[in-house]
C-alpha positions in Angstrom: 67.1 188.8 140.1 68.0 192.2 141.5 71.1 193.2 142.5 70.7 194.1 146.1 73.1 194.7 149.3 75.8 193.3 147.5 79.5 192.3 149.3 81.5 195.8 149.0 84.5 193.7 147.1 82.2 191.9 145.0 80.8 195.8 143.9 84.3 196.9 143.6 84.5 194.2 140.7 81.4 194.5 139.1 81.9 198.3 138.5 84.3 197.5 135.7 81.8 196.1 134.2 79.2 199.2 134.4 82.2 201.5 133.2 82.2 199.5 130.0 79.2 199.9 128.7 78.3 203.8 128.8 75.6 204.2 126.4 76.1 206.3 123.7 73.7 208.9 121.9 71.8 207.8 118.8 73.1 211.0 117.2 76.8 210.3 115.7 79.6 212.6 114.5 82.9 212.6 112.8 86.0 212.8 115.2 87.5 216.3 115.5 89.3 217.3 112.4 88.9 214.0 110.5 87.0 214.4 107.2 84.0 212.0 106.2 85.8 210.4 103.5 89.5 210.5 104.4 91.7 208.1 103.5 89.5 206.5 100.0 91.6 203.3 100.5 91.1 202.4 103.8 87.7 200.8 104.9 84.3 202.5 106.2 83.4 202.2 109.5 80.5 200.1 108.7 83.4 197.5 107.3 85.5 198.1 110.3 82.6 196.8 112.8 81.6 193.8 110.4 84.7 192.6 110.4 85.1 192.6 114.0 81.7 190.9 114.1 83.0 188.2 112.0 86.6 188.3 113.9 84.7 187.9 117.5 82.3 185.6 115.9 85.1 183.0 114.5 86.4 180.5 117.2 87.2 181.0 121.2 88.0 184.7 122.2 90.7 185.1 125.3 91.3 188.3 126.1 93.1 190.6 129.1 91.5 193.7 129.6 93.0 196.3 131.6 91.0 199.5 132.3 91.8 202.7 133.4 89.4 205.7 134.6 90.4 208.9 135.1 88.2 211.4 137.2 90.1 214.9 138.0 93.2 214.0 138.9 92.7 210.4 140.0 93.1 207.7 137.6 92.2 204.0 139.1 93.2 200.7 137.1 91.9 196.9 137.1 92.6 194.2 135.2 90.1 191.4 133.9 89.7 188.1 131.6 87.2 187.6 128.8 86.7 184.6 127.2 84.0 183.7 124.4 83.2 181.3 122.2 80.1 180.1 120.0 78.8 177.5 117.6 76.3 179.5 115.2 75.1 176.0 113.7 74.5 174.7 117.1 73.3 178.1 118.2 75.6 177.7 121.2 77.0 180.4 123.0 79.6 180.4 125.8 80.9 183.3 128.1 83.5 183.0 131.0 84.4 186.4 133.0 87.4 186.4 135.4 87.3 189.3 137.7 89.8 190.0 140.3 87.4 188.6 143.1 84.2 187.1 141.0 84.3 184.6 138.2 81.1 184.3 135.8 80.1 181.7 133.2 76.9 181.5 131.2 76.1 179.4 128.2 73.1 179.2 126.0 72.0 176.7 123.5 69.1 177.9 121.7 66.8 180.3 123.1 67.8 179.2 126.8 71.0 178.2 129.0 72.3 178.7 132.5 74.9 181.1 134.3 77.0 180.9 137.4 79.0 182.9 139.3 81.8 182.0 142.7 84.0 184.2 144.4 87.6 183.6 144.2 89.1 182.1 147.1 85.7 180.6 148.1 84.9 177.1 146.7 82.2 176.2 149.1 79.4 178.1 147.9 77.9 179.4 144.0 75.2 181.2 142.4 73.4 180.0 139.6 70.6 180.9 137.9 68.6 179.9 134.4 68.5 182.1 131.3 65.4 182.5 128.6 67.4 184.0 126.0 70.6 183.4 123.7 73.7 185.1 125.2 73.8 188.9 124.9 73.7 191.7 127.0 69.9 191.8 127.3 70.0 188.3 128.4 72.5 188.9 131.4 70.9 191.9 132.5 68.3 190.4 134.8 70.9 188.6 136.3 73.9 190.6 136.9 74.8 194.3 137.1 75.9 195.8 134.0 78.9 193.9 133.5 79.1 193.4 129.9 82.1 194.1 127.9 82.4 195.5 124.0 83.3 192.0 123.2 80.4 190.3 124.1 78.5 192.9 121.9 80.5 192.3 119.4 80.1 188.4 119.3 76.6 188.1 120.4 75.0 191.2 119.8 72.7 193.1 117.0 74.3 196.4 118.1 77.4 197.5 119.9 75.6 200.2 121.9 71.9 200.3 122.4 70.3 202.5 119.9 73.3 202.8 117.8 73.2 201.5 114.7 76.3 200.5 112.4 75.6 203.2 110.2 76.3 205.6 112.7 79.9 205.5 113.3 82.7 206.8 111.3 85.6 206.3 110.6 88.1 207.7 113.4 91.7 209.1 113.3 94.4 206.8 111.7 97.2 205.1 113.7 99.4 202.7 112.6 98.3 199.1 112.7 94.9 200.0 113.4 91.4 200.8 112.3 89.0 203.1 114.7 85.5 204.0 114.4 84.0 207.0 116.6 80.7 208.1 117.5 79.1 210.8 119.9 77.6 209.1 123.2 76.2 210.7 126.5 79.4 210.5 128.1 81.8 211.7 125.7 83.2 210.7 122.4 83.3 206.9 121.8 86.2 205.7 120.2 87.0 201.7 119.5 90.4 200.5 117.7 90.5 197.2 116.3 94.0 195.3 115.4 94.1 195.8 110.9 95.4 192.2 110.7 93.2 190.4 113.3 90.3 192.6 113.6 89.7 192.7 117.1 89.8 195.1 119.6 93.1 196.7 121.0 91.3 199.7 122.5 88.5 201.4 124.1 87.6 205.2 125.2 85.0 207.5 126.5 86.3 210.8 127.0 84.4 213.8 128.5 85.6 216.9 129.6 85.1 215.3 133.5 86.2 211.3 133.0 88.0 209.7 130.5 87.7 205.6 130.4 90.5 203.7 128.6 90.1 199.8 127.9 93.5 198.1 126.9 92.6 194.9 125.3 95.5 191.9 124.3 94.7 188.7 123.2 96.2 185.7 125.3 97.4 182.9 123.0 96.3 179.2 124.0 99.2 178.3 125.4 99.0 181.5 128.3 95.4 180.2 129.3 96.1 178.2 132.6 92.6 177.3 131.8 91.3 173.9 133.0 89.2 171.7 130.2 86.0 173.5 131.2 84.9 176.7 131.4 82.1 175.8 133.6 81.5 176.7 137.1 79.7 173.8 138.5 77.6 173.4 142.2 79.1 169.8 142.6 79.9 169.6 146.6 79.1 173.6 146.7 76.2 175.1 148.6 74.1 176.9 146.1 73.2 180.5 147.5 70.1 182.0 146.1 71.8 185.7 144.8 74.8 187.0 143.8 74.9 189.2 147.3 75.9 185.7 149.1 78.9 185.3 147.3 81.5 186.2 150.0 84.9 185.2 150.7 85.6 182.4 152.9 84.6 182.9 156.4 87.3 183.1 159.1 86.5 180.1 161.5 85.5 180.5 164.9 87.9 178.2 166.9 86.8 175.5 169.5 87.4 177.1 173.1 87.4 180.7 171.7 84.3 183.0 173.1 81.3 182.5 171.3 80.7 185.2 168.6 76.8 185.7 168.6 75.7 186.4 172.4 72.0 187.6 171.0 70.0 185.5 168.6 65.8 186.2 168.2 63.0 184.3 169.0 59.8 183.5 167.5 58.3 186.7 169.0 60.5 188.2 167.1 62.3 189.6 170.5 66.4 189.2 171.1 67.1 186.5 173.1 70.2 186.6 175.2 72.8 183.4 175.4 74.3 184.7 178.5 71.0 185.4 180.2 70.1 181.6 179.3 73.3 180.3 180.3 73.4 182.1 184.0 74.2 179.7 186.5 71.9 179.2 189.5 72.8 177.5 193.1 71.1 174.8 194.0 70.4 174.1 197.5 72.6 173.0 199.5 75.2 174.7 197.8 75.2 172.1 194.6 76.9 173.9 191.6 75.1 174.0 188.5 76.9 173.8 184.8 74.7 175.0 181.8 75.5 174.1 178.4 73.7 175.5 175.0 72.8 173.0 172.4 71.8 175.1 169.3 71.3 173.3 166.2 72.0 175.9 163.4 70.5 175.3 160.5 69.9 176.9 156.9 66.3 177.1 155.3 66.2 175.8 151.8 63.8 177.6 149.2 62.9 175.0 147.8 59.9 172.6 149.7 61.2 169.1 148.7 64.6 170.1 150.5 63.1 172.3 153.2 60.9 169.4 154.4 63.8 167.0 154.5 66.1 169.1 156.1 64.0 170.4 159.0 62.6 166.9 159.5 66.5 166.3 160.2 66.9 168.6 162.6 63.7 168.1 164.1 65.4 164.4 164.8 68.8 165.8 166.4 66.5 168.3 168.6 64.8 165.2 170.1 68.1 163.3 170.5 69.6 166.5 172.1 66.6 167.0 174.5 67.2 163.0 175.4 70.7 163.8 176.5 69.3 167.2 178.6 66.8 164.8 180.5 69.5 162.1 180.9 72.2 164.3 182.4 69.3 166.2 184.6 67.9 162.9 186.0 71.5 161.4 186.8 72.8 164.5 188.1 70.3 165.4 190.8 71.4 161.7 192.3 73.7 163.0 195.7 77.1 162.3 194.0 76.0 164.7 190.8 78.2 164.6 188.2 82.0 165.4 187.8 84.7 166.3 190.0 82.5 169.2 191.4 79.3 166.9 191.6 77.7 169.4 189.6 73.7 169.4 188.2 74.0 169.6 184.7 71.6 171.6 182.8 71.2 171.5 179.2 69.3 173.8 177.1 68.4 172.8 173.3 67.3 175.2 170.7 67.3 175.0 167.1 68.4 178.2 165.6 67.4 178.9 161.7 69.8 180.9 159.5 67.6 183.2 157.4 68.3 185.6 154.7 67.2 189.3 155.1 64.2 188.5 152.7 63.3 185.3 154.9 63.1 186.9 158.5 59.3 187.6 158.0 57.1 186.9 161.0 55.0 184.8 158.9 57.6 183.0 157.7 59.2 182.6 161.0 56.1 182.0 163.0 55.6 178.8 160.4 58.6 177.6 161.1 58.2 177.7 164.9 55.0 175.5 164.6 57.7 172.6 164.7 59.0 173.6 168.4 55.7 175.0 170.2 57.4 176.2 174.2 53.6 175.7 175.2 54.1 171.9 174.4 57.3 171.2 176.3 59.2 171.7 172.8 62.3 173.7 172.7 61.3 177.0 171.1 62.6 178.3 167.4 65.4 180.7 167.7 66.8 182.4 164.1 69.4 185.0 162.9 69.3 186.7 160.0 73.4 186.3 159.4 73.8 183.3 157.1 77.5 183.1 157.5 77.1 182.8 160.9 76.6 178.8 160.4 79.9 178.9 157.8 82.2 180.6 160.3 81.1 177.6 162.5 80.7 174.7 159.9 82.0 176.0 156.6 79.9 174.5 153.7 77.0 172.3 156.0 73.1 173.0 155.7 72.9 172.3 159.5 75.4 171.6 162.8 75.0 170.8 166.3 76.9 173.8 168.5 77.6 173.5 172.2 78.1 176.3 174.1 79.5 176.2 178.1 78.3 178.6 180.5 81.3 181.0 180.0 80.2 181.4 176.5 82.9 179.4 175.2 82.7 177.1 172.1 82.6 173.7 173.1 82.2 172.1 169.9 80.5 171.5 166.4 79.1 168.6 165.1 77.8 169.0 161.5 74.5 167.1 160.6 75.9 165.0 157.8 72.5 164.2 154.9 70.8 161.4 156.2 73.0 159.7 158.9 71.5 161.5 162.2 72.7 159.6 165.2 74.1 162.2 167.1 73.1 161.6 170.6 75.9 159.8 171.6 78.4 162.4 170.3 76.4 165.6 172.4 76.4 163.3 175.3 80.0 162.7 174.7 80.8 166.6 174.1 79.3 167.6 177.1 80.3 165.0 179.4 84.0 165.8 178.6 83.8 169.4 179.7 82.2 168.1 183.0 85.1 165.9 183.8 87.1 168.8 183.5 85.7 171.0 185.0 87.3 171.2 188.4 89.3 168.3 188.0 93.3 168.2 188.1 
């Protein structure tokens, strides 16, 4: 799945991973001034890498990574946590990345598995995907931007960097308590330093004339994890989004009584549809006031055919119930006594509003959806918007909701449509009549 139109804050976090996997060329060289076989009692580069692989494939890994990126005179810092565990006998691999705003979990057993991602602070939505190969850098490439960390390559990869065999690395400078390996890369000199006792990473550097990237890695002991029993990010009770770009912070709710924030929608002819024009009052002789209300049935359109059919059937039922209220109030209010303190004539306009993603906002798709509500047969006519988060601001986490707006463009009421319940006719009527009785009253 392509990473397109991602939110800026998500992109900031995932940029970290992009910096972590700077590619290395296939030509390796020794560190400046470092003899090829210096300090004969130290392990070779191949032995150092082999020990590191074994360390990351033995038990669970919990590490905190601090990254510093220096370009010119500017240095940027960030931090994230990587968790890994595997079971060679069961051919099971699992990963959890905890970045500043995004959480990513992946698990494979054998040649397939699952991936899920969530946005911190928004527990209403989750992204899910299936993996068709064992967990590795390559398995994630089709689902995530390049967010892979060196630990993942050591734990589950055949090579630390694409195109570089273990024999291409050379022994690096000697430092107390550390063992280092060095290779020449396209972006500069790459140095990995492992703890001499645990054999796990402590530092990862890429240095060139124009830029320096340094990762500082520290272990997290079990008592400091503060992690729930499960690593998995589940979709239970959440809405599953179709792309990572839809993972966003929890939207700010539109308060009841405030001005409705979406004055323009679109109709089935692909033209703009103005709420203000639809709500414009008209004088009814002899000087009878008219009050107008919009009943908009906002709904997401599921990609799965079975889910789509069930939800649209439910929306159609609610549209019909709202239309019944429209006719009932129009008939009653035409009597001489009218309705409410102003003896007003009540006009209710009912329209379904499909919340589409950019890729779904195609003429053929909209025409197909509009067939349920053709205007020429007395139906209510489809409206649509390309911003699915509009519904989240009105009814967070709901797949469909009735939204009532008065002729002053004020949000009057939001009624979520619970799956399989229906029966909103009385609530729609009561919400409108409450406003009718309040206008012009004491």
